[in-house]
N, C-alpha and C positions, 0 to 999 in steps of 0.2 A: 463222100467222108463222112463216117458215122458218127452217130451225137454223142457225144459224151454228157454226161450226167456234170451238174452243177455241184460239185463237193463243198465248196464256200459254204453254201446255204444250208448244209446238215450239219450233223451235230458231231460234236470230237471222235466219239467210238464209233460213230458210221463212215466218219474219214479214215482212220485207220483201219477197221476192217476192208474198206475197197482198195485201200494202197495193198495192204498184204494179198487180199484176192486178186488185184489185176498184176498183182509181183509174180505171184504162183502160178495163175493165169499162162503166163507166156514162160516159164521156166521149160527147161529141157532138159540140161544136166542135173540142176537143183533138184528137180524130184523126186530122183534117183538117191541122192544125196541126204536130200528131208526123210526118203524113206528107210535108208540104212540107220540115220539117226535115232528113228521112230523104232525099230527092230533092237538098236543097242539100248535107248530104253527101256523097253518091255524087258528084256532080258536081266537089265539092272536093278528095277524094281520088283520084278515079278520072280523071275526063277531065282537070282541068286537071294531074293528075303526066302522064300520058303527053302531052300538047300543051307543057308548060315544063320538064319534066324527063326527057328522052329517056338511055336509059342509052348514054351515053356512052363510056364506056370497052370496051366491046362494040364502037363504031363504029372505034374504035383499034387494040384487040388481040386477038387473037384467044385464047389462052392464057391460063391464069393468072399465069404468069410473067413475060408481056409485060407485064401488066396493072400487078403487082407492080412491074417495073420502070420503069413510064410513072410511077406514083404518087409511086414514092423519087424518081425525076429530076427531077417539080415541088415536089416539098417538099424537096429537098434541096440539088438542085443549081442552081438556079433564082436 
């Protein structure tokens, strides 16, 4: 019989970590599903951001002062 650590004497965050660590260690199909979720999140937050949300202000202005004036103009003077 393997000796289990006494999680009751540890702190809350340590117990939470060990709960997930032990759960992921014993997964079989779940590891593949988490890998798919990770790949999808990478695509959403990195690839999609670069395609649909380019750095618009850097293409219009060179300095921080010009960026500030451009944004002020778009918000106030429009």
